[in-house]
mmCIF file of the C-alpha atoms, coordinates in Angstrom:
data_MODEL
# 
_entry.id   MODEL 
# 
loop_
_atom_site.group_PDB 
_atom_site.id 
_atom_site.type_symbol 
_atom_site.label_atom_id 
_atom_site.label_alt_id 
_atom_site.label_comp_id 
_atom_site.label_asym_id 
_atom_site.label_entity_id 
_atom_site.label_seq_id 
_atom_site.pdbx_PDB_ins_code 
_atom_site.Cartn_x 
_atom_site.Cartn_y 
_atom_site.Cartn_z 
_atom_site.occupancy 
_atom_site.B_iso_or_equiv 
_atom_site.pdbx_formal_charge 
_atom_site.auth_seq_id 
_atom_site.auth_comp_id 
_atom_site.auth_asym_id 
_atom_site.auth_atom_id 
_atom_site.pdbx_PDB_model_num 
ATOM 1   C CA . UNK A 1 1   ? 0.000  0.000  0.000   1.00 0.00 ? 1   UNK A CA 1 
ATOM 2   C CA . UNK A 1 2   ? 1.410  3.381  -1.013  1.00 0.00 ? 2   UNK A CA 1 
ATOM 3   C CA . UNK A 1 3   ? 1.481  6.427  1.248   1.00 0.00 ? 3   UNK A CA 1 
ATOM 4   C CA . UNK A 1 4   ? -1.272 9.045  0.987   1.00 0.00 ? 4   UNK A CA 1 
ATOM 5   C CA . UNK A 1 5   ? -1.375 12.718 1.866   1.00 0.00 ? 5   UNK A CA 1 
ATOM 6   C CA . UNK A 1 6   ? -2.596 13.621 5.357   1.00 0.00 ? 6   UNK A CA 1 
ATOM 7   C CA . UNK A 1 7   ? -2.232 10.019 6.561   1.00 0.00 ? 7   UNK A CA 1 
ATOM 8   C CA . UNK A 1 8   ? 0.383  8.459  8.826   1.00 0.00 ? 8   UNK A CA 1 
ATOM 9   C CA . UNK A 1 9   ? 3.355  6.979  7.001   1.00 0.00 ? 9   UNK A CA 1 
ATOM 10  C CA . UNK A 1 10  ? 3.946  3.363  8.088   1.00 0.00 ? 10  UNK A CA 1 
ATOM 11  C CA . UNK A 1 11  ? 7.138  2.974  10.078  1.00 0.00 ? 11  UNK A CA 1 
ATOM 12  C CA . UNK A 1 12  ? 10.015 1.394  8.196   1.00 0.00 ? 12  UNK A CA 1 
ATOM 13  C CA . UNK A 1 13  ? 13.653 0.656  8.848   1.00 0.00 ? 13  UNK A CA 1 
ATOM 14  C CA . UNK A 1 14  ? 16.558 0.842  6.425   1.00 0.00 ? 14  UNK A CA 1 
ATOM 15  C CA . UNK A 1 15  ? 20.338 0.986  6.326   1.00 0.00 ? 15  UNK A CA 1 
ATOM 16  C CA . UNK A 1 16  ? 21.736 4.480  5.941   1.00 0.00 ? 16  UNK A CA 1 
ATOM 17  C CA . UNK A 1 17  ? 25.187 5.977  5.632   1.00 0.00 ? 17  UNK A CA 1 
ATOM 18  C CA . UNK A 1 18  ? 27.461 6.549  8.641   1.00 0.00 ? 18  UNK A CA 1 
ATOM 19  C CA . UNK A 1 19  ? 26.468 3.121  10.003  1.00 0.00 ? 19  UNK A CA 1 
ATOM 20  C CA . UNK A 1 20  ? 23.046 4.474  10.886  1.00 0.00 ? 20  UNK A CA 1 
ATOM 21  C CA . UNK A 1 21  ? 19.887 2.402  10.994  1.00 0.00 ? 21  UNK A CA 1 
ATOM 22  C CA . UNK A 1 22  ? 17.032 4.609  9.786   1.00 0.00 ? 22  UNK A CA 1 
ATOM 23  C CA . UNK A 1 23  ? 13.656 4.256  11.510  1.00 0.00 ? 23  UNK A CA 1 
ATOM 24  C CA . UNK A 1 24  ? 10.839 6.707  10.908  1.00 0.00 ? 24  UNK A CA 1 
ATOM 25  C CA . UNK A 1 25  ? 9.494  6.030  14.419  1.00 0.00 ? 25  UNK A CA 1 
ATOM 26  C CA . UNK A 1 26  ? 12.814 7.218  15.908  1.00 0.00 ? 26  UNK A CA 1 
ATOM 27  C CA . UNK A 1 27  ? 12.234 10.651 14.344  1.00 0.00 ? 27  UNK A CA 1 
ATOM 28  C CA . UNK A 1 28  ? 8.907  11.431 16.056  1.00 0.00 ? 28  UNK A CA 1 
ATOM 29  C CA . UNK A 1 29  ? 8.920  15.056 17.144  1.00 0.00 ? 29  UNK A CA 1 
ATOM 30  C CA . UNK A 1 30  ? 10.912 16.126 14.069  1.00 0.00 ? 30  UNK A CA 1 
ATOM 31  C CA . UNK A 1 31  ? 9.856  16.834 10.519  1.00 0.00 ? 31  UNK A CA 1 
ATOM 32  C CA . UNK A 1 32  ? 11.396 14.560 7.894   1.00 0.00 ? 32  UNK A CA 1 
ATOM 33  C CA . UNK A 1 33  ? 12.176 15.190 4.238   1.00 0.00 ? 33  UNK A CA 1 
ATOM 34  C CA . UNK A 1 34  ? 12.678 12.051 2.166   1.00 0.00 ? 34  UNK A CA 1 
ATOM 35  C CA . UNK A 1 35  ? 13.927 12.835 -1.303  1.00 0.00 ? 35  UNK A CA 1 
ATOM 36  C CA . UNK A 1 36  ? 14.089 10.019 -3.828  1.00 0.00 ? 36  UNK A CA 1 
ATOM 37  C CA . UNK A 1 37  ? 16.589 10.318 -6.652  1.00 0.00 ? 37  UNK A CA 1 
ATOM 38  C CA . UNK A 1 38  ? 17.600 8.025  -9.518  1.00 0.00 ? 38  UNK A CA 1 
ATOM 39  C CA . UNK A 1 39  ? 21.367 7.475  -9.154  1.00 0.00 ? 39  UNK A CA 1 
ATOM 40  C CA . UNK A 1 40  ? 24.425 8.540  -7.145  1.00 0.00 ? 40  UNK A CA 1 
ATOM 41  C CA . UNK A 1 41  ? 27.056 10.682 -8.882  1.00 0.00 ? 41  UNK A CA 1 
ATOM 42  C CA . UNK A 1 42  ? 24.885 11.785 -11.804 1.00 0.00 ? 42  UNK A CA 1 
ATOM 43  C CA . UNK A 1 43  ? 24.559 15.489 -12.687 1.00 0.00 ? 43  UNK A CA 1 
ATOM 44  C CA . UNK A 1 44  ? 20.925 16.060 -11.626 1.00 0.00 ? 44  UNK A CA 1 
ATOM 45  C CA . UNK A 1 45  ? 21.226 14.022 -8.453  1.00 0.00 ? 45  UNK A CA 1 
ATOM 46  C CA . UNK A 1 46  ? 24.462 15.746 -7.490  1.00 0.00 ? 46  UNK A CA 1 
ATOM 47  C CA . UNK A 1 47  ? 22.910 19.193 -8.057  1.00 0.00 ? 47  UNK A CA 1 
ATOM 48  C CA . UNK A 1 48  ? 19.851 18.279 -5.987  1.00 0.00 ? 48  UNK A CA 1 
ATOM 49  C CA . UNK A 1 49  ? 22.006 16.938 -3.143  1.00 0.00 ? 49  UNK A CA 1 
ATOM 50  C CA . UNK A 1 50  ? 24.183 20.061 -3.195  1.00 0.00 ? 50  UNK A CA 1 
ATOM 51  C CA . UNK A 1 51  ? 21.031 22.216 -3.009  1.00 0.00 ? 51  UNK A CA 1 
ATOM 52  C CA . UNK A 1 52  ? 19.923 20.291 0.095   1.00 0.00 ? 52  UNK A CA 1 
ATOM 53  C CA . UNK A 1 53  ? 23.442 20.735 1.510   1.00 0.00 ? 53  UNK A CA 1 
ATOM 54  C CA . UNK A 1 54  ? 23.287 24.486 0.836   1.00 0.00 ? 54  UNK A CA 1 
ATOM 55  C CA . UNK A 1 55  ? 19.963 24.895 2.677   1.00 0.00 ? 55  UNK A CA 1 
ATOM 56  C CA . UNK A 1 56  ? 20.790 22.360 5.415   1.00 0.00 ? 56  UNK A CA 1 
ATOM 57  C CA . UNK A 1 57  ? 21.113 24.957 8.233   1.00 0.00 ? 57  UNK A CA 1 
ATOM 58  C CA . UNK A 1 58  ? 17.678 26.378 7.393   1.00 0.00 ? 58  UNK A CA 1 
ATOM 59  C CA . UNK A 1 59  ? 16.151 22.882 7.412   1.00 0.00 ? 59  UNK A CA 1 
ATOM 60  C CA . UNK A 1 60  ? 17.765 22.258 10.810  1.00 0.00 ? 60  UNK A CA 1 
ATOM 61  C CA . UNK A 1 61  ? 16.318 25.544 12.130  1.00 0.00 ? 61  UNK A CA 1 
ATOM 62  C CA . UNK A 1 62  ? 12.887 24.308 10.998  1.00 0.00 ? 62  UNK A CA 1 
ATOM 63  C CA . UNK A 1 63  ? 13.349 21.047 13.000  1.00 0.00 ? 63  UNK A CA 1 
ATOM 64  C CA . UNK A 1 64  ? 13.577 19.082 9.753   1.00 0.00 ? 64  UNK A CA 1 
ATOM 65  C CA . UNK A 1 65  ? 15.832 16.088 9.048   1.00 0.00 ? 65  UNK A CA 1 
ATOM 66  C CA . UNK A 1 66  ? 16.808 15.322 5.442   1.00 0.00 ? 66  UNK A CA 1 
ATOM 67  C CA . UNK A 1 67  ? 17.367 11.856 3.997   1.00 0.00 ? 67  UNK A CA 1 
ATOM 68  C CA . UNK A 1 68  ? 18.181 11.007 0.403   1.00 0.00 ? 68  UNK A CA 1 
ATOM 69  C CA . UNK A 1 69  ? 16.897 7.658  -0.902  1.00 0.00 ? 69  UNK A CA 1 
ATOM 70  C CA . UNK A 1 70  ? 17.921 5.682  -3.962  1.00 0.00 ? 70  UNK A CA 1 
ATOM 71  C CA . UNK A 1 71  ? 18.407 2.089  -5.047  1.00 0.00 ? 71  UNK A CA 1 
ATOM 72  C CA . UNK A 1 72  ? 22.196 2.435  -4.952  1.00 0.00 ? 72  UNK A CA 1 
ATOM 73  C CA . UNK A 1 73  ? 24.270 0.345  -2.559  1.00 0.00 ? 73  UNK A CA 1 
ATOM 74  C CA . UNK A 1 74  ? 25.422 1.579  0.839   1.00 0.00 ? 74  UNK A CA 1 
ATOM 75  C CA . UNK A 1 75  ? 29.011 1.646  -0.470  1.00 0.00 ? 75  UNK A CA 1 
ATOM 76  C CA . UNK A 1 76  ? 27.992 3.840  -3.407  1.00 0.00 ? 76  UNK A CA 1 
ATOM 77  C CA . UNK A 1 77  ? 26.077 6.122  -1.017  1.00 0.00 ? 77  UNK A CA 1 
ATOM 78  C CA . UNK A 1 78  ? 29.061 6.422  1.338   1.00 0.00 ? 78  UNK A CA 1 
ATOM 79  C CA . UNK A 1 79  ? 31.306 7.455  -1.559  1.00 0.00 ? 79  UNK A CA 1 
ATOM 80  C CA . UNK A 1 80  ? 28.737 9.940  -2.924  1.00 0.00 ? 80  UNK A CA 1 
ATOM 81  C CA . UNK A 1 81  ? 28.086 11.455 0.512   1.00 0.00 ? 81  UNK A CA 1 
ATOM 82  C CA . UNK A 1 82  ? 31.817 11.804 1.250   1.00 0.00 ? 82  UNK A CA 1 
ATOM 83  C CA . UNK A 1 83  ? 32.679 13.237 -2.173  1.00 0.00 ? 83  UNK A CA 1 
ATOM 84  C CA . UNK A 1 84  ? 29.910 15.859 -1.992  1.00 0.00 ? 84  UNK A CA 1 
ATOM 85  C CA . UNK A 1 85  ? 30.273 16.482 1.765   1.00 0.00 ? 85  UNK A CA 1 
ATOM 86  C CA . UNK A 1 86  ? 26.569 15.986 2.446   1.00 0.00 ? 86  UNK A CA 1 
ATOM 87  C CA . UNK A 1 87  ? 25.725 16.704 6.113   1.00 0.00 ? 87  UNK A CA 1 
ATOM 88  C CA . UNK A 1 88  ? 22.694 14.378 5.919   1.00 0.00 ? 88  UNK A CA 1 
ATOM 89  C CA . UNK A 1 89  ? 22.389 10.621 5.503   1.00 0.00 ? 89  UNK A CA 1 
ATOM 90  C CA . UNK A 1 90  ? 21.554 8.603  2.389   1.00 0.00 ? 90  UNK A CA 1 
ATOM 91  C CA . UNK A 1 91  ? 19.346 5.515  2.605   1.00 0.00 ? 91  UNK A CA 1 
ATOM 92  C CA . UNK A 1 92  ? 20.130 2.429  0.526   1.00 0.00 ? 92  UNK A CA 1 
ATOM 93  C CA . UNK A 1 93  ? 16.883 0.972  -0.822  1.00 0.00 ? 93  UNK A CA 1 
ATOM 94  C CA . UNK A 1 94  ? 18.433 -1.875 -2.801  1.00 0.00 ? 94  UNK A CA 1 
ATOM 95  C CA . UNK A 1 95  ? 15.307 -4.051 -2.551  1.00 0.00 ? 95  UNK A CA 1 
ATOM 96  C CA . UNK A 1 96  ? 13.040 -1.117 -3.586  1.00 0.00 ? 96  UNK A CA 1 
ATOM 97  C CA . UNK A 1 97  ? 10.772 -1.591 -0.537  1.00 0.00 ? 97  UNK A CA 1 
ATOM 98  C CA . UNK A 1 98  ? 10.771 2.121  0.349   1.00 0.00 ? 98  UNK A CA 1 
ATOM 99  C CA . UNK A 1 99  ? 10.450 3.135  -3.306  1.00 0.00 ? 99  UNK A CA 1 
ATOM 100 C CA . UNK A 1 100 ? 7.369  0.923  -3.546  1.00 0.00 ? 100 UNK A CA 1 
ATOM 101 C CA . UNK A 1 101 ? 5.903  2.294  -0.305  1.00 0.00 ? 101 UNK A CA 1 
ATOM 102 C CA . UNK A 1 102 ? 6.161  5.812  -1.749  1.00 0.00 ? 102 UNK A CA 1 
ATOM 103 C CA . UNK A 1 103 ? 5.210  4.655  -5.290  1.00 0.00 ? 103 UNK A CA 1 
ATOM 104 C CA . UNK A 1 104 ? 8.208  6.251  -7.028  1.00 0.00 ? 104 UNK A CA 1 
ATOM 105 C CA . UNK A 1 105 ? 9.164  3.434  -9.421  1.00 0.00 ? 105 UNK A CA 1 
ATOM 106 C CA . UNK A 1 106 ? 7.889  4.476  -12.845 1.00 0.00 ? 106 UNK A CA 1 
ATOM 107 C CA . UNK A 1 107 ? 8.256  3.420  -16.457 1.00 0.00 ? 107 UNK A CA 1 
ATOM 108 C CA . UNK A 1 108 ? 10.803 5.761  -18.062 1.00 0.00 ? 108 UNK A CA 1 
ATOM 109 C CA . UNK A 1 109 ? 12.320 6.160  -21.512 1.00 0.00 ? 109 UNK A CA 1 
ATOM 110 C CA . UNK A 1 110 ? 15.931 6.847  -22.403 1.00 0.00 ? 110 UNK A CA 1 
ATOM 111 C CA . UNK A 1 111 ? 17.128 6.876  -25.987 1.00 0.00 ? 111 UNK A CA 1 
ATOM 112 C CA . UNK A 1 112 ? 13.950 5.077  -27.058 1.00 0.00 ? 112 UNK A CA 1 
ATOM 113 C CA . UNK A 1 113 ? 14.336 2.249  -24.531 1.00 0.00 ? 113 UNK A CA 1 
ATOM 114 C CA . UNK A 1 114 ? 11.863 1.739  -21.712 1.00 0.00 ? 114 UNK A CA 1 
ATOM 115 C CA . UNK A 1 115 ? 12.941 0.800  -18.204 1.00 0.00 ? 115 UNK A CA 1 
ATOM 116 C CA . UNK A 1 116 ? 11.711 1.021  -14.617 1.00 0.00 ? 116 UNK A CA 1 
ATOM 117 C CA . UNK A 1 117 ? 13.430 3.816  -12.740 1.00 0.00 ? 117 UNK A CA 1 
ATOM 118 C CA . UNK A 1 118 ? 13.039 6.133  -9.765  1.00 0.00 ? 118 UNK A CA 1 
ATOM 119 C CA . UNK A 1 119 ? 10.827 9.144  -10.435 1.00 0.00 ? 119 UNK A CA 1 
ATOM 120 C CA . UNK A 1 120 ? 12.541 12.064 -8.671  1.00 0.00 ? 120 UNK A CA 1 
ATOM 121 C CA . UNK A 1 121 ? 10.162 12.810 -5.790  1.00 0.00 ? 121 UNK A CA 1 
ATOM 122 C CA . UNK A 1 122 ? 10.200 14.479 -2.379  1.00 0.00 ? 122 UNK A CA 1 
ATOM 123 C CA . UNK A 1 123 ? 7.998  13.924 0.669   1.00 0.00 ? 123 UNK A CA 1 
ATOM 124 C CA . UNK A 1 124 ? 7.554  16.115 3.755   1.00 0.00 ? 124 UNK A CA 1 
ATOM 125 C CA . UNK A 1 125 ? 6.453  14.255 6.890   1.00 0.00 ? 125 UNK A CA 1 
ATOM 126 C CA . UNK A 1 126 ? 5.374  16.180 9.992   1.00 0.00 ? 126 UNK A CA 1 
ATOM 127 C CA . UNK A 1 127 ? 6.455  15.661 13.626  1.00 0.00 ? 127 UNK A CA 1 
ATOM 128 C CA . UNK A 1 128 ? 3.726  13.046 14.123  1.00 0.00 ? 128 UNK A CA 1 
ATOM 129 C CA . UNK A 1 129 ? 4.687  10.914 11.124  1.00 0.00 ? 129 UNK A CA 1 
ATOM 130 C CA . UNK A 1 130 ? 1.912  12.220 8.844   1.00 0.00 ? 130 UNK A CA 1 
ATOM 131 C CA . UNK A 1 131 ? 2.646  12.908 5.167   1.00 0.00 ? 131 UNK A CA 1 
ATOM 132 C CA . UNK A 1 132 ? 1.904  16.610 4.618   1.00 0.00 ? 132 UNK A CA 1 
ATOM 133 C CA . UNK A 1 133 ? 3.388  17.418 1.201   1.00 0.00 ? 133 UNK A CA 1 
ATOM 134 C CA . UNK A 1 134 ? 4.615  15.514 -1.816  1.00 0.00 ? 134 UNK A CA 1 
ATOM 135 C CA . UNK A 1 135 ? 6.358  16.581 -4.977  1.00 0.00 ? 135 UNK A CA 1 
ATOM 136 C CA . UNK A 1 136 ? 6.478  14.076 -7.852  1.00 0.00 ? 136 UNK A CA 1 
ATOM 137 C CA . UNK A 1 137 ? 8.224  14.303 -11.215 1.00 0.00 ? 137 UNK A CA 1 
ATOM 138 C CA . UNK A 1 138 ? 10.548 16.896 -9.705  1.00 0.00 ? 138 UNK A CA 1 
ATOM 139 C CA . UNK A 1 139 ? 12.680 19.222 -11.802 1.00 0.00 ? 139 UNK A CA 1 
ATOM 140 C CA . UNK A 1 140 ? 15.785 20.152 -9.792  1.00 0.00 ? 140 UNK A CA 1 
ATOM 141 C CA . UNK A 1 141 ? 16.090 23.951 -10.316 1.00 0.00 ? 141 UNK A CA 1 
ATOM 142 C CA . UNK A 1 142 ? 14.316 25.761 -7.456  1.00 0.00 ? 142 UNK A CA 1 
ATOM 143 C CA . UNK A 1 143 ? 12.898 22.569 -5.985  1.00 0.00 ? 143 UNK A CA 1 
ATOM 144 C CA . UNK A 1 144 ? 14.829 22.477 -2.700  1.00 0.00 ? 144 UNK A CA 1 
ATOM 145 C CA . UNK A 1 145 ? 13.899 26.093 -1.939  1.00 0.00 ? 145 UNK A CA 1 
ATOM 146 C CA . UNK A 1 146 ? 10.213 25.156 -2.373  1.00 0.00 ? 146 UNK A CA 1 
ATOM 147 C CA . UNK A 1 147 ? 10.630 22.174 -0.018  1.00 0.00 ? 147 UNK A CA 1 
ATOM 148 C CA . UNK A 1 148 ? 12.347 24.429 2.539   1.00 0.00 ? 148 UNK A CA 1 
ATOM 149 C CA . UNK A 1 149 ? 9.507  26.973 2.366   1.00 0.00 ? 149 UNK A CA 1 
ATOM 150 C CA . UNK A 1 150 ? 6.961  24.189 2.979   1.00 0.00 ? 150 UNK A CA 1 
ATOM 151 C CA . UNK A 1 151 ? 9.027  22.792 5.884   1.00 0.00 ? 151 UNK A CA 1 
ATOM 152 C CA . UNK A 1 152 ? 9.302  26.240 7.470   1.00 0.00 ? 152 UNK A CA 1 
ATOM 153 C CA . UNK A 1 153 ? 5.577  26.871 7.070   1.00 0.00 ? 153 UNK A CA 1 
ATOM 154 C CA . UNK A 1 154 ? 4.699  23.505 8.587   1.00 0.00 ? 154 UNK A CA 1 
ATOM 155 C CA . UNK A 1 155 ? 7.138  24.070 11.465  1.00 0.00 ? 155 UNK A CA 1 
ATOM 156 C CA . UNK A 1 156 ? 5.602  27.460 12.286  1.00 0.00 ? 156 UNK A CA 1 
ATOM 157 C CA . UNK A 1 157 ? 2.224  25.730 12.077  1.00 0.00 ? 157 UNK A CA 1 
# 
């Protein structure tokens, strides 16, 4: 069952960078941004991650934790995070369980070939674990600033 707006997001656990075990339940009392991206070390994904890095202090001031999610391995995530100096963790969803929960696996086309890939998407979860905003089919320019504005608005409540 996929998540729906204004409903509680089911708790889930996953391996994240820095040896961290991610659990949504452990983040009660904080807002959470989960941003799903197609692939580590690609131009769009790097730009998006750097935008989140740039606005990281503002997200922290709005009591909001950021987590990037892709199907890449933990080793790939560790390298990507280190290379780009991301201050937030990346979640390895190698079995696509989280991608399926958030319904971000879509049929895509590249050079005339169809394949199943991650649709760049972002989700804002409030302090009680309820999904409050979602952005699907994201275009990177200006996106992180829009997510920050929504996080700040939700935090001020």
